[in-house]
C-alpha positions in Angstrom: 0.0 0.0 0.0 2.9 2.4 0.7 4.2 1.9 -2.8 0.8 2.7 -4.2 0.8 5.9 -2.2 4.1 7.0 -3.7 3.0 6.8 -7.3 0.5 9.7 -7.3 3.0 11.9 -5.4 5.6 11.2 -8.1 3.1 11.9 -10.8 2.3 15.3 -9.2 6.0 16.2 -8.9 6.6 15.3 -12.6 3.5 17.2 -13.9 4.4 20.5 -12.1 7.4 20.1 -13.1 9.4 20.2 -9.9 13.0 19.7 -11.0 15.6 19.3 -13.8 18.1 16.5 -13.8 21.6 18.0 -14.0 25.2 16.8 -13.6 26.5 17.0 -10.0 29.4 19.4 -10.2 31.6 20.4 -7.3 31.2 22.1 -4.9 27.4 21.2 -5.0 26.3 18.9 -2.1 22.8 17.8 -2.8 20.3 17.4 0.0 18.6 14.1 0.8 14.9 13.5 0.9 12.4 10.8 2.0 8.7 10.0 1.7 6.6 10.7 4.7 3.3 8.8 5.0 0.1 9.9 6.5 -3.1 7.8 7.0 -6.4 9.0 5.6 -9.3 7.5 7.6 -13.0 6.8 6.8 -15.7 8.3 9.1 -15.8 5.0 11.0 -12.1 5.1 11.8 -11.0 2.5 9.3 -8.1 3.1 6.9 -9.1 4.7 3.6 -5.7 5.1 2.1 -2.1 6.1 2.7 -0.8 9.5 1.4 2.9 10.1 0.6 4.6 13.4 0.7 8.2 14.0 -0.4 10.1 15.8 2.3 13.6 17.3 1.8 16.1 17.3 4.6 16.0 21.0 5.2 18.0 20.7 8.4 21.1 20.3 6.1 20.5 23.6 4.3 23.1 26.4 4.8 22.1 30.0 5.2 23.2 32.2 2.3 23.7 29.1 0.1 20.5 27.1 0.0 18.2 29.8 1.4 18.0 33.4 2.4 14.7 34.6 3.9 12.3 32.2 5.7 9.7 34.6 7.1 6.1 34.5 5.9 3.2 36.5 7.5 0.6 34.5 9.4 -2.9 35.7 10.3 -3.2 37.4 13.7 -5.7 35.7 16.0 -7.3 39.1 16.7 -8.1 39.5 13.0 -9.4 36.0 12.8 -11.9 36.8 15.6 -12.9 40.1 14.0 -13.6 38.5 10.6 -15.6 35.7 12.3 -17.6 38.3 14.2 -18.3 40.3 11.0 -19.2 37.2 9.1 -21.7 36.2 11.9 -23.3 39.6 12.2 -23.7 40.1 8.4 -24.7 36.4 7.8 -22.0 36.0 5.2 -20.8 32.6 4.0 -17.4 31.6 5.1 -15.3 28.8 3.7 -11.9 27.3 4.4 -10.0 26.5 1.3 -7.8 23.5 0.7 -5.1 24.2 -1.9 -3.9 20.8 -3.3 -0.1 20.4 -3.1 0.1 23.9 -1.8 3.9 24.3 -1.5 4.5 23.0 -5.1 3.0 26.3 -6.3 6.1 28.3 -5.0 8.9 29.1 -7.4 12.4 28.8 -5.9 14.9 31.6 -6.5 17.8 29.9 -4.8 19.7 27.1 -6.4 18.7 24.0 -4.4 19.7 20.4 -5.3 18.5 17.1 -4.0 19.7 13.6 -4.7 17.9 11.4 -7.2 15.0 9.5 -5.6 15.3 5.8 -5.2 14.1 4.2 -8.5 14.9 7.3 -10.6 17.4 6.8 -13.4 19.4 9.0 -15.7 21.4 8.3 -18.9 24.1 10.5 -17.5 26.6 9.5 -14.8 26.5 11.2 -11.3 23.3 13.3 -11.7 21.1 15.1 -9.2 17.8 17.1 -9.2 17.9 20.9 -9.4 14.7 22.1 -7.8 12.4 24.5 -9.7 9.6 24.3 -7.1 9.5 24.4 -3.4 9.1 21.2 -1.5 8.1 20.3 2.1 11.1 20.4 4.4 12.9 23.4 2.8 13.4 26.3 5.2 12.2 28.9 2.7 9.0 27.0 1.8 6.5 29.2 3.7 8.0 32.4 2.3 8.1 31.1 -1.3 4.5 29.9 -1.1 3.2 33.1 0.4 5.0 35.3 -2.2 3.4 33.3 -5.0 0.0 33.5 -3.4 0.4 37.3 -2.8 1.4 38.2 -6.3 -1.4 36.1 -7.7 -4.0 37.9 -5.6 -2.6 41.3 -6.4 -2.9 40.4 -10.1 -6.6 39.8 -9.5 -7.1 43.3 -8.0 -6.9 42.3 -4.4 -5.3 44.7 -1.9 -3.1 43.6 0.9 -3.7 45.0 4.4 -1.0 47.2 5.7 -2.0 46.2 9.3 -2.0 42.5 8.7 -0.1 41.3 5.6 -1.9 38.0 5.7 -5.3 39.7 5.0 -6.4 40.5 1.5 -9.6 42.2 0.3 -11.3 43.1 -2.9 -13.9 45.8 -2.9 -16.2 47.0 -5.7 -19.8 48.2 -6.3 -21.1 44.6 -5.6 -19.5 44.3 -2.2 -16.3 43.0 -0.7 -14.4 39.7 -0.6 -11.9 39.0 2.1 -9.1 36.3 2.2 -7.1 35.5 5.3 -4.1 33.2 5.1 -2.5 31.1 7.9 0.4 29.2 6.4 -1.4 27.0 3.9 -4.9 27.4 5.3 -7.1 30.0 3.5 -10.4 31.5 4.8 -12.6 33.4 2.3 -15.7 35.4 3.1 -17.6 38.5 2.0 -20.8 40.2 0.9 -20.0 39.9 -2.9 -21.5 36.4 -3.5 -20.4 36.3 -7.2 -16.9 37.4 -6.3 -16.8 35.0 -3.4 -17.3 32.0 -5.7 -15.1 33.3 -8.5 -12.2 34.0 -6.2 -12.7 30.6 -4.4 -11.9 29.0 -7.8 -8.9 31.2 -8.4 -7.1 30.2 -5.2 -7.8 26.5 -5.4 
């Protein structure tokens, strides 16, 4: 069953695409990685399936070489409570969004290399993977994902709050749509029902 869980994860990594296979030239020291498994359960507690996630050994990264900044804004609990209060008083719909393979949406700026996964082959001798996308385990993953998310929202006429950088809003004659980000969890609400559903599709 664990092997079956790895196959869809590898397919996702290949479709994105996540890396280029390149020669391993000194002084490059590629990072290791491994698959981490979680168990998805049915409502009765029985096992539904196993899910595999490729995790890079980010503890081996070196500052200034494999990564620079790691900070990413997170929603302030005060703002979470305020938005929940507004949503309740105005009878707005509120929805928590689940972005599939969220960290794979981030584009890496630094040069990060990992060893070939077990089972991967290359016609060239002594090759490694040069990452194009962020992967779980990398120290810069939260920042990279948030920056991609932020630029995407700004491209769709959202404004970013100067008080809380994790809060985005879009206002027009039909109402307002608000998005709040906490790492990879996204909450969306607002009075503009059409914009609510439209932007829900954008971020997922």
